[in-house]
TORROGU-195245 format. One line per field, with one value per residue (C-alpha): residue number from 1; residue in one letter; x, y, z. Coordinates in Angstrom, 1 decimal, always signed. Layout:
BEGIN
resi: c(NUM/...)
resn: c(a/...)
xx: c(X/...)
yy: c(Y/...)
zz: c(Z/...)
END
This chain:
BEGIN
resi: c(1/2/3/4/5/6/7/8/9/10/11/12/13/14/15/16/17/18/19/20/21/22/23/24/25/26/27/28/29/30/31/32/33/34/35/36/37/38/39/40/41/42/43/44/45/46/47/48/49/50/51/52/53/54/55/56/57/58/59/60/61/62/63/64/65/66/67/68/69/70/71/72/73/74/75/76/77/78/79/80/81/82/83/84/85/86/87/88/89/90/91/92/93/94/95/96/97/98/99/100/101/102/103/104/105/106/107/108/109/110/111/112/113/114/115/116/117/118/119/120/121/122/123/124/125/126/127/128/129/130/131/132/133/134/135/136/137/138/139/140/141/142/143/144/145/146/147/148/149/150/151/152/153/154/155/156/157/158/159/160/161/162/163/164/165/166/167/168/169/170/171/172/173/174/175/176/177/178/179/180/181/182/183/184/185/186/187/188/189/190/191/192/193/194/195/196/197/198/199/200/201/202/203/204/205/206/207/208/209/210/211/212/213/214/215/216/217/218/219/220/221/222/223/224/225/226/227/228/229/230/231/232/233/234/235/236/237/238/239/240/241/242/243/244/245/246/247/248/249/250/251/252/253/254/255)
resn: c(k/v/f/g/h/i/g/t/e/f/s/k/d/f/h/k/g/s/v/l/v/v/k/a/k/g/s/k/r/i/a/k/v/a/k/v/i/s/d/d/e/m/e/l/s/a/p/m/k/e/q/v/e/v/v/k/v/d/k/t/q/d/f/h/r/a/p/s/e/t/t/t/s/l/l/t/l/l/c/f/a/p/i/f/a/a/l/l/f/l/t/r/a/a/p/a/q/e/f/l/a/q/i/g/l/s/e/c/n/f/v/p/v/t/v/l/l/a/l/q/l/a/c/t/l/v/y/q/v/y/h/l/m/r/v/d/w/a/a/k/k/g/a/q/p/d/s/p/k/r/p/p/a/p/p/a/e/e/k/s/e/e/a/s/d/v/m/e/k/a/a/y/s/s/l/p/y/v/d/q/s/e/m/f/e/q/v/y/h/s/l/l/n/g/g/n/i/g/i/f/p/e/g/g/t/h/d/n/t/t/l/l/p/l/k/w/g/i/s/t/m/l/l/g/a/l/a/k/h/q/g/d/g/p/p/p/k/i/s/v/v/p/i/g/l/n/y/f/r/p/h/d/f/r/s)
xx: c(+0.0/+1.0/-0.2/-0.2/+0.1/-1.5/-2.2/-2.0/-4.8/-4.4/-8.0/-7.1/-3.6/-4.0/-6.1/-6.0/-3.0/-1.1/+2.4/+3.7/+7.2/+8.8/+12.0/+13.9/+17.6/+18.8/+17.0/+13.6/+11.2/+8.2/+5.2/+1.8/-1.4/-4.0/-6.5/-7.1/-8.8/-8.9/-6.9/-4.3/-4.3/-4.0/-2.8/-0.1/-0.2/+3.4/+6.2/+8.0/+11.1/+14.1/+15.9/+19.6/+21.9/+25.0/+27.6/+28.9/+32.2/+31.5/+33.6/+32.2/+35.0/+34.6/+35.1/+33.2/+30.4/+30.0/+31.7/+30.3/+27.7/+30.4/+32.7/+29.9/+28.9/+32.5/+33.0/+29.9/+30.7/+34.2/+32.8/+29.9/+32.0/+34.2/+31.3/+29.0/+31.8/+32.5/+28.7/+28.2/+31.2/+29.8/+26.4/+27.9/+30.4/+29.9/+28.9/+26.3/+24.8/+24.6/+22.8/+20.4/+19.7/+18.8/+16.2/+14.9/+16.1/+19.0/+17.1/+16.4/+18.3/+20.0/+21.6/+18.9/+19.1/+22.9/+22.8/+20.6/+22.6/+25.8/+24.4/+23.2/+26.6/+28.4/+26.1/+26.8/+30.6/+30.2/+28.2/+31.0/+33.4/+31.2/+30.9/+34.6/+35.0/+32.3/+33.3/+36.3/+38.9/+38.5/+38.3/+41.5/+43.6/+42.4/+42.5/+40.2/+39.8/+38.5/+35.5/+32.1/+33.0/+30.5/+31.1/+32.2/+29.2/+28.8/+29.2/+26.0/+23.8/+22.0/+19.0/+18.5/+15.6/+15.5/+12.5/+12.5/+10.1/+10.0/+9.3/+9.7/+7.9/+9.1/+8.1/+6.2/+4.8/+2.5/+2.7/-0.8/-2.4/-2.6/-5.7/-4.5/-7.5/-9.2/-5.9/-5.3/-8.9/-8.3/-5.1/-6.8/-9.5/-7.0/-5.0/-8.1/-9.3/-5.9/-4.4/-0.7/+0.6/+4.0/+5.8/+9.3/+9.6/+12.9/+11.2/+14.3/+16.9/+20.5/+23.5/+24.6/+24.8/+22.7/+19.1/+17.9/+15.5/+12.2/+9.1/+6.1/+3.7/+4.2/+3.4/+0.2/-0.9/-0.3/-1.8/-4.6/-5.7/-5.7/-7.7/-10.3/-10.9/-14.5/-16.1/-15.7/-13.0/-9.3/-7.8/-6.0/-2.5/-0.6/+3.0/+5.5/+8.1/+11.3/+12.8/+16.2/+17.2/+20.9/+22.3/+25.4/+25.9/+24.0/+25.2/+24.0/+20.3/+18.0/+20.9)
yy: c(+0.0/+3.7/+6.4/+10.0/+13.1/+16.4/+17.7/+14.5/+13.8/+10.1/+9.9/+12.6/+11.7/+7.9/+5.2/+1.5/+0.6/+3.9/+3.9/+5.4/+6.9/+7.8/+9.8/+9.3/+9.3/+9.8/+6.8/+6.1/+3.4/+2.4/+0.3/-0.3/+1.0/-1.8/+0.3/+3.9/+3.9/+7.6/+10.8/+9.5/+5.8/+3.2/-0.2/-1.5/-4.5/-5.6/-4.3/-1.2/-1.7/+0.5/+1.4/+1.2/+2.6/+0.5/+2.0/-0.5/-0.2/+0.2/-2.4/-1.6/-1.5/+1.5/-0.1/-0.9/-3.3/-5.1/-5.4/-3.3/-4.5/-5.0/-6.9/-9.2/-9.9/-10.6/-12.9/-14.7/-15.3/-16.5/-19.0/-19.9/-20.8/-23.7/-25.0/-25.2/-26.9/-29.5/-30.3/-30.6/-32.9/-35.1/-35.4/-36.3/-38.8/-42.5/-43.7/-40.9/-41.8/-45.4/-44.5/-42.2/-44.9/-47.3/-44.9/-43.9/-40.3/-40.6/-38.5/-35.6/-32.2/-31.5/-28.2/-26.0/-27.8/-27.7/-23.9/-23.4/-25.6/-24.0/-20.5/-21.4/-22.8/-19.7/-17.4/-19.4/-18.9/-15.2/-14.9/-16.5/-14.1/-11.1/-12.5/-12.7/-9.2/-7.8/-9.5/-11.7/-9.9/-6.5/-8.0/-10.2/-7.7/-4.6/-2.9/+0.0/+0.4/+3.6/+4.3/+5.7/+9.0/+8.8/+10.1/+7.4/+5.9/+6.9/+4.3/+2.2/+2.3/-0.7/-0.4/-3.3/-3.5/-4.5/-4.6/-1.6/+0.2/+3.9/+4.5/+8.3/+11.1/+11.5/+13.3/+11.3/+11.5/+9.5/+7.8/+7.6/+4.3/+3.7/+1.5/-0.8/-3.1/-2.1/-2.6/-6.0/-7.0/-6.1/-8.2/-11.1/-11.0/-10.8/-13.7/-15.9/-15.2/-16.1/-12.6/-11.7/-9.2/-7.6/-6.6/-5.6/-7.3/-5.6/-2.2/-0.4/-0.2/-1.1/-2.5/-5.2/-8.9/-10.0/-9.3/-6.8/-8.1/-8.9/-7.0/-8.8/-7.7/-10.7/-13.2/-11.2/-11.3/-15.0/-16.2/-13.7/-14.8/-18.4/-17.5/-15.8/-18.9/-20.2/-23.3/-27.1/-27.4/-27.1/-23.5/-22.2/-22.8/-19.4/-19.5/-17.1/-16.4/-14.6/-12.3/-10.7/-7.5/-7.0/-4.0/-3.3/+0.1/+0.4/+3.9/+5.3/+6.6/+4.2/+1.7)
zz: c(+0.0/-0.5/+1.9/+1.2/+3.3/+3.4/-0.2/-2.0/-4.5/-5.4/-6.9/-9.3/-10.2/-10.5/-12.0/-12.1/-14.3/-13.8/-12.8/-9.6/-9.8/-6.4/-6.2/-3.0/-2.0/-5.5/-7.1/-8.6/-7.5/-9.7/-9.3/-11.1/-9.2/-8.6/-6.9/-5.7/-2.4/-1.5/-1.9/+0.5/+0.1/-2.7/-3.4/-5.7/-8.0/-6.8/-4.5/-5.7/-7.9/-7.5/-10.8/-10.4/-13.1/-13.7/-16.0/-18.5/-20.5/-24.2/-26.0/-29.4/-32.1/-34.5/-37.8/-41.1/-40.0/-43.4/-46.8/-49.6/-52.1/-54.8/-52.4/-51.3/-54.9/-56.1/-53.1/-53.6/-57.4/-56.4/-53.9/-56.3/-59.3/-57.8/-55.8/-58.8/-60.8/-58.1/-57.6/-61.4/-61.7/-58.9/-60.4/-63.8/-62.4/-63.2/-59.7/-59.5/-62.9/-61.9/-58.8/-60.6/-63.2/-60.4/-58.9/-62.3/-62.4/-64.9/-67.5/-65.1/-65.5/-62.2/-63.3/-61.7/-58.4/-58.5/-59.2/-56.2/-53.9/-55.0/-54.4/-51.0/-50.0/-51.4/-49.4/-46.4/-46.8/-47.5/-44.3/-42.3/-43.8/-42.9/-39.4/-39.1/-40.3/-38.0/-34.7/-34.6/-36.7/-34.9/-31.6/-32.0/-33.9/-32.3/-35.7/-36.7/-40.6/-41.9/-39.7/-40.9/-39.2/-36.3/-32.8/-30.2/-28.4/-24.8/-22.1/-21.9/-19.0/-17.8/-15.4/-13.0/-10.7/-7.0/-4.6/-2.4/+0.0/+0.8/+4.6/+4.6/+2.8/-0.9/-4.1/-6.6/-10.2/-12.3/-15.6/-17.2/-18.1/-21.8/-22.7/-25.4/-25.1/-28.3/-30.2/-28.8/-29.7/-33.2/-33.2/-31.7/-34.3/-37.2/-35.9/-35.3/-38.9/-40.5/-40.7/-40.3/-37.7/-38.0/-34.7/-33.8/-30.4/-29.4/-29.2/-30.5/-33.3/-33.0/-35.1/-32.8/-33.7/-30.8/-29.8/-27.3/-24.6/-26.2/-25.2/-23.9/-26.7/-29.0/-26.2/-25.2/-28.8/-29.3/-25.9/-26.0/-29.4/-28.3/-25.1/-27.3/-29.3/-29.0/-30.3/-30.0/-32.6/-31.8/-31.6/-34.8/-35.4/-35.0/-36.1/-34.9/-37.7/-36.7/-39.3/-39.2/-40.9/-42.1/-43.7/-46.0/-44.5/-41.2/-40.5/-43.8/-44.1/-45.8/-46.5)
END
């Protein structure tokens, strides 16, 4: 529970779902409001959480994050040519022809399949080179090729939360509750009727090779739609398809 003092107007400042922000002793504590009882009393849905800022050392290397389009194309072609030649030789070798004749496929043209397989293998090799340039090479050698002329990134700040109570008077503020029920109802209806929903679950943009912590929206959409299913039949199958975006020049606008 939270108790106010003379002059507090909890009934005016807060509603169910609002976020209480308390500033005390140089830190912030937050909690979601479950029920407003009066102007000087309300209940929280969970204990207050204290936000503690932890400074982390930025270990980002300032170097070109990916080869250019021309370099990538040439590298793919150089990898594709020998792989395609090797696969084509294997498919036309005597043991392979005998095996194809036994299974009744000796008259089939395997060139298109060979092209696709060779291209896939070439792209895999090029990606490994890209990964080496992006992470391993700069980390091991400590080299910094021509940078994209951007200012060095400031040290990152990570906020961790710990349970904390406030036992003395303190200033507070409120974050209003945003009712998203109508939006989620439309999402549920779309998913239950075979629609597609695009969502960026990280909630931000970055150029790192790892994911940011995922937000809760995607799980709410999926589980909420299944909970809304009615009828005797089985619930619809809703697939979550992860999609990654990669850029040749991540520091250029619209690259």
